[in-house]
N, CA, C and O atoms as CSV, one atom per row, in Angstrom:
chain,resi,resn,atom,element,x,y,z
A,1,ALA,N,N,182.712,-82.273,-108.660
A,1,ALA,CA,C,184.228,-82.998,-108.647
A,1,ALA,C,C,184.846,-81.729,-109.761
A,1,ALA,O,O,185.707,-80.901,-109.462
A,2,ALA,N,N,184.061,-81.865,-111.255
A,2,ALA,CA,C,184.488,-81.146,-112.151
A,2,ALA,C,C,185.016,-79.867,-112.126
A,2,ALA,O,O,186.037,-79.374,-112.605
A,3,VAL,N,N,183.529,-79.168,-111.054
A,3,VAL,CA,C,183.901,-77.839,-110.879
A,3,VAL,C,C,184.763,-77.564,-109.919
A,3,VAL,O,O,184.713,-76.341,-109.787
A,4,ILE,N,N,185.839,-78.183,-108.868
A,4,ILE,CA,C,187.102,-77.490,-108.250
A,4,ILE,C,C,187.533,-78.109,-108.886
A,4,ILE,O,O,188.603,-77.531,-109.076
A,5,GLU,N,N,187.572,-79.596,-109.883
A,5,GLU,CA,C,189.196,-79.570,-110.709
A,5,GLU,C,C,189.020,-78.010,-111.237
A,5,GLU,O,O,189.764,-77.292,-110.569
A,6,GLY,N,N,188.134,-77.113,-112.408
A,6,GLY,CA,C,188.290,-76.264,-113.024
A,6,GLY,C,C,188.436,-75.260,-112.248
A,6,GLY,O,O,188.638,-74.182,-112.808
A,7,GLY,N,N,188.368,-75.293,-110.388
A,7,GLY,CA,C,188.473,-74.133,-110.372
A,7,GLY,C,C,189.560,-73.728,-109.864
A,7,GLY,O,O,189.884,-72.540,-109.896
A,8,LYS,N,N,190.474,-74.906,-109.179
A,8,LYS,CA,C,191.803,-75.398,-109.289
A,8,LYS,C,C,192.943,-74.388,-110.582
A,8,LYS,O,O,193.862,-73.571,-110.527
A,9,GLU,N,N,192.152,-75.096,-111.612
A,9,GLU,CA,C,193.355,-74.336,-112.742
A,9,GLU,C,C,193.116,-72.765,-113.234
A,9,GLU,O,O,193.742,-72.091,-114.051
A,10,TYR,N,N,191.775,-72.402,-112.279
A,10,TYR,CA,C,191.759,-70.996,-112.379
A,10,TYR,C,C,192.628,-70.483,-111.295
A,10,TYR,O,O,193.244,-69.448,-111.549
A,11,LEU,N,N,192.760,-70.937,-110.322
A,11,LEU,CA,C,193.752,-70.837,-109.147
A,11,LEU,C,C,195.206,-70.334,-109.606
A,11,LEU,O,O,195.855,-69.585,-108.877
A,12,LYS,N,N,195.674,-70.765,-110.809
A,12,LYS,CA,C,197.284,-71.434,-110.932
A,12,LYS,C,C,196.989,-70.036,-112.161
A,12,LYS,O,O,198.065,-69.486,-112.399
A,13,ASN,N,N,195.995,-69.496,-112.816
A,13,ASN,CA,C,196.247,-68.073,-113.394
A,13,ASN,C,C,195.563,-67.080,-113.218
A,13,ASN,O,O,194.897,-66.529,-114.095
A,14,LEU,N,N,195.642,-66.767,-112.160
A,14,LEU,CA,C,195.261,-65.763,-111.307
A,14,LEU,C,C,195.217,-63.702,-111.667
A,14,LEU,O,O,196.231,-63.157,-111.232
A,15,THR,N,N,194.527,-63.040,-112.133
A,15,THR,CA,C,195.030,-61.467,-111.886
A,15,THR,C,C,195.585,-61.556,-110.972
A,15,THR,O,O,195.853,-62.557,-110.307
A,16,SER,N,N,195.917,-60.123,-110.772
A,16,SER,CA,C,196.987,-59.618,-109.467
A,16,SER,C,C,195.617,-59.125,-108.372
A,16,SER,O,O,195.738,-59.041,-107.150
A,17,ASP,N,N,194.374,-58.845,-109.119
A,17,ASP,CA,C,193.042,-57.942,-108.379
A,17,ASP,C,C,192.952,-59.284,-108.239
A,17,ASP,O,O,193.479,-59.414,-107.135
A,18,GLU,N,N,192.604,-60.541,-108.642
A,18,GLU,CA,C,192.088,-62.038,-107.925
A,18,GLU,C,C,193.347,-61.836,-106.849
A,18,GLU,O,O,192.932,-61.693,-105.699
A,19,LYS,N,N,194.261,-61.810,-106.932
A,19,LYS,CA,C,195.058,-62.910,-106.114
A,19,LYS,C,C,195.003,-61.436,-104.277
A,19,LYS,O,O,195.170,-61.637,-103.074
A,20,ARG,N,N,194.771,-60.493,-104.882
A,20,ARG,CA,C,194.269,-59.322,-103.708
A,20,ARG,C,C,193.668,-59.650,-102.881
A,20,ARG,O,O,194.074,-59.887,-101.743
A,21,ILE,N,N,192.425,-59.744,-103.337
A,21,ILE,CA,C,190.948,-60.449,-102.803
A,21,ILE,C,C,191.423,-61.679,-102.450
A,21,ILE,O,O,191.390,-61.965,-101.253
A,22,LEU,N,N,191.787,-62.341,-103.107
A,22,LEU,CA,C,192.008,-64.084,-102.403
A,22,LEU,C,C,193.068,-63.521,-101.336
A,22,LEU,O,O,192.328,-63.096,-100.448
A,23,MET,N,N,194.020,-63.349,-101.043
A,23,MET,CA,C,195.078,-62.559,-100.198
A,23,MET,C,C,194.453,-62.180,-98.322
A,23,MET,O,O,194.789,-62.317,-97.145
A,24,GLU,N,N,192.993,-61.467,-99.491
A,24,GLU,CA,C,192.830,-61.000,-97.391
A,24,GLU,C,C,192.426,-62.057,-96.429
A,24,GLU,O,O,192.492,-62.150,-95.203
A,25,TYR,N,N,191.853,-63.059,-97.674
A,25,TYR,CA,C,191.032,-64.138,-96.897
A,25,TYR,C,C,192.563,-64.946,-95.933
A,25,TYR,O,O,192.815,-65.137,-94.743
A,26,ILE,N,N,193.035,-65.129,-96.804
A,26,ILE,CA,C,194.067,-66.096,-96.428
A,26,ILE,C,C,194.647,-65.283,-95.281
A,26,ILE,O,O,194.555,-65.560,-94.085
A,27,GLY,N,N,195.311,-64.148,-95.873
A,27,GLY,CA,C,196.133,-63.081,-94.711
A,27,GLY,C,C,195.625,-62.922,-93.623
A,27,GLY,O,O,196.382,-62.892,-92.652
A,28,ASN,N,N,194.324,-62.782,-93.442
A,28,ASN,CA,C,193.657,-61.979,-92.398
A,28,ASN,C,C,193.121,-63.551,-91.933
A,28,ASN,O,O,192.320,-63.393,-91.011
A,29,ASN,N,N,193.298,-65.096,-92.272
A,29,ASN,CA,C,192.420,-65.765,-91.963
A,29,ASN,C,C,191.025,-66.020,-91.143
A,29,ASN,O,O,190.816,-66.759,-90.181
A,30,VAL,N,N,189.858,-64.868,-92.095
A,30,VAL,CA,C,188.776,-64.649,-92.262
A,30,VAL,C,C,188.098,-65.744,-93.152
A,30,VAL,O,O,188.989,-66.463,-93.603
A,31,ARG,N,N,187.070,-66.076,-93.505
A,31,ARG,CA,C,186.529,-66.642,-93.891
A,31,ARG,C,C,185.664,-65.869,-95.232
A,31,ARG,O,O,185.737,-65.998,-96.454
A,32,VAL,N,N,184.872,-65.060,-94.366
A,32,VAL,CA,C,183.981,-64.220,-94.978
A,32,VAL,C,C,184.016,-62.789,-95.351
A,32,VAL,O,O,183.810,-61.954,-94.470
A,33,ARG,N,N,184.162,-62.565,-96.097
A,33,ARG,CA,C,184.106,-60.658,-96.155
A,33,ARG,C,C,183.277,-60.206,-96.873
A,33,ARG,O,O,182.677,-61.003,-97.594
A,34,GLN,N,N,182.984,-58.958,-96.934
A,34,GLN,CA,C,182.526,-58.379,-97.848
A,34,GLN,C,C,183.067,-57.133,-99.451
A,34,GLN,O,O,183.748,-56.108,-99.493
A,35,LEU,N,N,182.302,-57.969,-100.556
A,35,LEU,CA,C,182.599,-57.717,-101.807
A,35,LEU,C,C,181.615,-57.492,-102.533
A,35,LEU,O,O,180.489,-57.976,-102.421
A,36,ASP,N,N,182.292,-56.179,-103.907
A,36,ASP,CA,C,180.901,-55.900,-104.271
A,36,ASP,C,C,180.820,-57.121,-105.561
A,36,ASP,O,O,181.859,-57.422,-106.149
A,37,ALA,N,N,179.772,-57.640,-105.852
A,37,ALA,CA,C,178.436,-58.493,-106.797
A,37,ALA,C,C,178.457,-57.855,-107.614
A,37,ALA,O,O,177.978,-58.502,-108.546
A,38,ARG,N,N,178.806,-56.589,-108.049
A,38,ARG,CA,C,178.543,-55.795,-109.170
A,38,ARG,C,C,180.269,-56.087,-110.179
A,38,ARG,O,O,180.335,-56.047,-111.408
A,39,SER,N,N,181.237,-56.308,-109.417
A,39,SER,CA,C,182.527,-56.586,-109.784
A,39,SER,C,C,182.889,-57.568,-111.038
A,39,SER,O,O,182.618,-58.753,-110.841
A,40,GLY,N,N,183.322,-57.316,-111.989
A,40,GLY,CA,C,183.841,-58.651,-112.662
A,40,GLY,C,C,185.008,-59.736,-112.011
A,40,GLY,O,O,185.369,-60.813,-112.485
A,41,ILE,N,N,185.555,-58.920,-110.503
A,41,ILE,CA,C,186.602,-60.111,-110.236
A,41,ILE,C,C,185.883,-61.030,-109.550
A,41,ILE,O,O,186.049,-62.230,-109.764
A,42,THR,N,N,184.698,-60.415,-108.335
A,42,THR,CA,C,184.257,-60.910,-107.952
A,42,THR,C,C,183.444,-61.617,-108.755
A,42,THR,O,O,183.745,-62.803,-108.626
A,43,HIS,N,N,182.752,-61.508,-109.357
A,43,HIS,CA,C,181.847,-62.528,-110.926
A,43,HIS,C,C,182.843,-63.985,-110.886
A,43,HIS,O,O,182.685,-65.198,-110.748
A,44,MET,N,N,183.969,-62.989,-111.104
A,44,MET,CA,C,184.986,-64.160,-112.155
A,44,MET,C,C,185.055,-65.483,-111.051
A,44,MET,O,O,184.567,-66.550,-111.424
A,45,LEU,N,N,185.550,-65.404,-109.960
A,45,LEU,CA,C,186.089,-66.243,-108.470
A,45,LEU,C,C,184.615,-67.020,-108.093
A,45,LEU,O,O,184.667,-68.237,-107.916
A,46,GLU,N,N,183.552,-66.455,-107.992
A,46,GLU,CA,C,182.195,-67.167,-107.931
A,46,GLU,C,C,181.901,-68.239,-108.692
A,46,GLU,O,O,181.720,-69.407,-108.349
A,47,VAL,N,N,181.856,-67.530,-110.192
A,47,VAL,CA,C,181.137,-68.151,-111.244
A,47,VAL,C,C,182.773,-70.049,-111.107
A,47,VAL,O,O,182.645,-71.138,-111.667
A,48,HIS,N,N,183.490,-69.772,-110.555
A,48,HIS,CA,C,184.289,-70.872,-110.795
A,48,HIS,C,C,184.275,-71.575,-109.485
A,48,HIS,O,O,184.893,-72.639,-109.486
A,49,GLY,N,N,183.494,-71.089,-107.935
A,49,GLY,CA,C,183.697,-72.126,-107.361
A,49,GLY,C,C,184.497,-71.601,-106.113
A,49,GLY,O,O,184.412,-72.106,-104.994
A,50,ILE,N,N,185.231,-70.598,-106.422
A,50,ILE,CA,C,186.297,-69.665,-105.149
A,50,ILE,C,C,185.632,-69.390,-104.478
A,50,ILE,O,O,185.604,-70.207,-103.558
A,51,LEU,N,N,184.684,-68.273,-104.302
A,51,LEU,CA,C,183.790,-67.758,-103.600
A,51,LEU,C,C,182.221,-68.144,-103.611
A,51,LEU,O,O,181.667,-68.921,-104.388
A,52,VAL,N,N,181.669,-67.434,-102.595
A,52,VAL,CA,C,180.350,-68.132,-102.554
A,52,VAL,C,C,179.291,-67.030,-101.766
A,52,VAL,O,O,179.294,-66.950,-100.537
A,53,ARG,N,N,178.663,-66.450,-102.358
A,53,ARG,CA,C,177.732,-65.480,-101.784
A,53,ARG,C,C,177.273,-66.236,-100.817
A,53,ARG,O,O,176.597,-67.213,-101.141
A,54,ALA,N,N,177.544,-65.952,-99.321
A,54,ALA,CA,C,177.265,-66.640,-98.176
A,54,ALA,C,C,175.170,-65.520,-97.525
A,54,ALA,O,O,174.312,-65.915,-96.736
A,55,SER,N,N,175.212,-64.540,-98.153
A,55,SER,CA,C,173.887,-64.178,-97.870
A,55,SER,C,C,173.489,-63.420,-99.317
A,55,SER,O,O,174.072,-63.151,-100.367
A,56,ASN,N,N,172.231,-63.249,-98.780
A,56,ASN,CA,C,171.866,-61.990,-100.294
A,56,ASN,C,C,171.418,-61.049,-100.289
A,56,ASN,O,O,170.969,-60.370,-101.213
A,57,ILE,N,N,171.501,-60.819,-98.859
A,57,ILE,CA,C,171.227,-59.164,-98.300
A,57,ILE,C,C,172.593,-58.400,-98.088
A,57,ILE,O,O,173.651,-58.526,-97.471
A,58,ALA,N,N,171.954,-57.529,-98.961
A,58,ALA,CA,C,173.260,-55.877,-98.791
A,58,ALA,C,C,173.397,-55.405,-98.280
A,58,ALA,O,O,172.718,-55.283,-97.260
A,59,HIS,N,N,174.728,-54.527,-98.659
A,59,HIS,CA,C,174.877,-53.813,-97.132
A,59,HIS,C,C,174.417,-52.624,-97.746
A,59,HIS,O,O,174.628,-52.240,-98.897
A,60,PRO,N,N,173.651,-51.994,-96.691
A,60,PRO,CA,C,172.685,-50.923,-96.877
A,60,PRO,C,C,173.900,-49.520,-97.513
A,60,PRO,O,O,174.054,-50.006,-98.634
A,61,VAL,N,N,174.153,-49.149,-97.522
A,61,VAL,CA,C,175.314,-48.486,-97.741
A,61,VAL,C,C,176.066,-48.650,-98.784
A,61,VAL,O,O,175.971,-48.023,-99.839
A,62,PHE,N,N,177.258,-49.960,-98.380
A,62,PHE,CA,C,177.813,-49.806,-99.730
A,62,PHE,C,C,177.303,-50.640,-100.606
A,62,PHE,O,O,177.780,-50.824,-101.726
A,63,LEU,N,N,176.302,-51.198,-100.153
A,63,LEU,CA,C,176.074,-52.531,-101.760
A,63,LEU,C,C,176.786,-53.518,-102.116
A,63,LEU,O,O,176.964,-54.019,-103.227
A,64,THR,N,N,177.328,-53.862,-100.748
A,64,THR,CA,C,178.372,-55.100,-101.055
A,64,THR,C,C,177.764,-56.449,-100.110
A,64,THR,O,O,177.346,-56.446,-98.952
A,65,PHE,N,N,177.861,-57.285,-100.835
A,65,PHE,CA,C,177.535,-58.721,-99.683
A,65,PHE,C,C,178.121,-59.626,-99.353
A,65,PHE,O,O,178.882,-60.065,-100.215
A,66,ALA,N,N,178.101,-60.213,-98.286
A,66,ALA,CA,C,179.324,-61.390,-97.895
A,66,ALA,C,C,179.458,-62.446,-98.833
A,66,ALA,O,O,178.464,-63.064,-99.211
A,67,TYR,N,N,180.889,-62.773,-99.346
A,67,TYR,CA,C,181.921,-64.067,-99.650
A,67,TYR,C,C,182.360,-64.678,-98.950
A,67,TYR,O,O,183.229,-64.248,-98.191
A,68,SER,N,N,181.960,-65.849,-98.926
A,68,SER,CA,C,182.485,-67.223,-97.749
A,68,SER,C,C,184.099,-67.558,-99.264
A,68,SER,O,O,183.806,-67.712,-100.449
A,69,ILE,N,N,185.257,-67.579,-98.869
A,69,ILE,CA,C,185.833,-69.106,-99.141
A,69,ILE,C,C,185.538,-70.438,-99.614
A,69,ILE,O,O,185.988,-71.026,-98.631
A,70,SER,N,N,185.204,-71.190,-100.226
A,70,SER,CA,C,185.150,-72.535,-100.661
A,70,SER,C,C,186.136,-73.113,-99.625
A,70,SER,O,O,187.256,-72.623,-99.483
A,71,GLU,N,N,185.774,-73.982,-99.031
A,71,GLU,CA,C,186.893,-75.002,-98.106
A,71,GLU,C,C,188.222,-75.326,-99.121
A,71,GLU,O,O,189.386,-75.367,-98.724
A,72,TRP,N,N,187.739,-75.565,-100.636
A,72,TRP,CA,C,188.531,-76.571,-100.980
A,72,TRP,C,C,189.777,-75.617,-101.242
A,72,TRP,O,O,190.938,-75.760,-100.861
A,73,ALA,N,N,188.975,-74.192,-102.309
A,73,ALA,CA,C,189.993,-73.027,-102.345
A,73,ALA,C,C,190.636,-72.577,-101.236
A,73,ALA,O,O,191.683,-71.931,-101.279
A,74,LEU,N,N,190.088,-72.872,-100.293
A,74,LEU,CA,C,191.131,-71.851,-98.985
A,74,LEU,C,C,192.329,-73.126,-98.560
A,74,LEU,O,O,193.523,-72.831,-98.513
A,75,GLU,N,N,191.844,-74.551,-98.267
A,75,GLU,CA,C,193.077,-75.392,-98.489
A,75,GLU,C,C,194.201,-75.482,-99.398
A,75,GLU,O,O,195.393,-75.655,-99.141
A,76,PHE,N,N,193.549,-75.320,-100.623
A,76,PHE,CA,C,194.635,-75.010,-102.618
A,76,PHE,C,C,195.226,-74.209,-101.828
A,76,PHE,O,O,196.244,-74.663,-101.306
A,77,LEU,N,N,194.932,-73.164,-101.562
A,77,LEU,CA,C,195.054,-71.709,-101.576
A,77,LEU,C,C,196.569,-71.785,-100.845
A,77,LEU,O,O,197.686,-71.440,-101.232
A,78,LYS,N,N,195.906,-72.610,-99.183
A,78,LYS,CA,C,197.430,-72.415,-98.205
A,78,LYS,C,C,198.256,-73.718,-98.619
A,78,LYS,O,O,199.357,-73.801,-98.076
A,79,GLU,N,N,197.853,-74.896,-99.615
A,79,GLU,CA,C,198.947,-75.857,-99.794
A,79,GLU,C,C,199.957,-75.295,-100.754
A,79,GLU,O,O,201.112,-75.685,-100.928
A,80,ASN,N,N,199.092,-73.959,-101.558
A,80,ASN,CA,C,200.214,-74.003,-102.917
A,80,ASN,C,C,200.067,-72.209,-102.404
A,80,ASN,O,O,199.155,-71.640,-103.004
A,81,PRO,N,N,200.801,-71.366,-101.454
A,81,PRO,CA,C,201.216,-70.289,-101.987
A,81,PRO,C,C,201.633,-69.277,-102.211
A,81,PRO,O,O,201.569,-68.097,-101.867
A,82,ASN,N,N,202.424,-70.392,-103.338
A,82,ASN,CA,C,203.247,-69.795,-104.598
A,82,ASN,C,C,201.907,-68.824,-105.060
A,82,ASN,O,O,201.986,-67.600,-105.168
A,83,LEU,N,N,200.726,-69.580,-105.298
A,83,LEU,CA,C,199.867,-69.332,-106.307
A,83,LEU,C,C,199.486,-67.579,-106.041
A,83,LEU,O,O,199.303,-66.880,-107.037
A,84,LEU,N,N,199.396,-67.013,-104.752
A,84,LEU,CA,C,199.408,-65.293,-104.676
A,84,LEU,C,C,200.382,-64.230,-104.774
A,84,LEU,O,O,200.395,-63.000,-104.787
A,85,MET,N,N,201.330,-65.359,-104.848
A,85,MET,CA,C,202.230,-64.076,-105.198
A,85,MET,C,C,202.222,-63.083,-105.850
A,85,MET,O,O,201.095,-62.835,-106.279
A,86,ARG,N,N,203.004,-62.354,-106.144
A,86,ARG,CA,C,203.115,-60.944,-107.565
A,86,ARG,C,C,204.351,-62.443,-108.387
A,86,ARG,O,O,205.226,-63.206,-107.975
A,87,ARG,N,N,203.572,-62.095,-109.851
A,87,ARG,CA,C,204.331,-62.276,-110.643
A,87,ARG,C,C,205.589,-61.094,-111.334
A,87,ARG,O,O,205.200,-60.049,-111.853
A,88,PRO,N,N,207.039,-61.426,-111.250
A,88,PRO,CA,C,208.014,-60.267,-111.239
A,88,PRO,C,C,207.975,-60.321,-113.215
A,88,PRO,O,O,208.647,-59.524,-113.868
């Protein structure tokens, strides 16, 4: 429960790059995407429990991993779509 509450707070202050990644889940209605595990952006979303690495097997060419969006994060972002809007 504490991880989810911390994750919800994190979702309230996303960077534009984090918003872009999460918007691809919401906008395309997908649960799993290939992302670069070496990316600091991916790492921070994983640390806060928003994304979860779905596989430990990397894509052989792009060296990306499958990441799924947490159910609570998906629901929270659908309930609060303004969190993914760009700030003026």
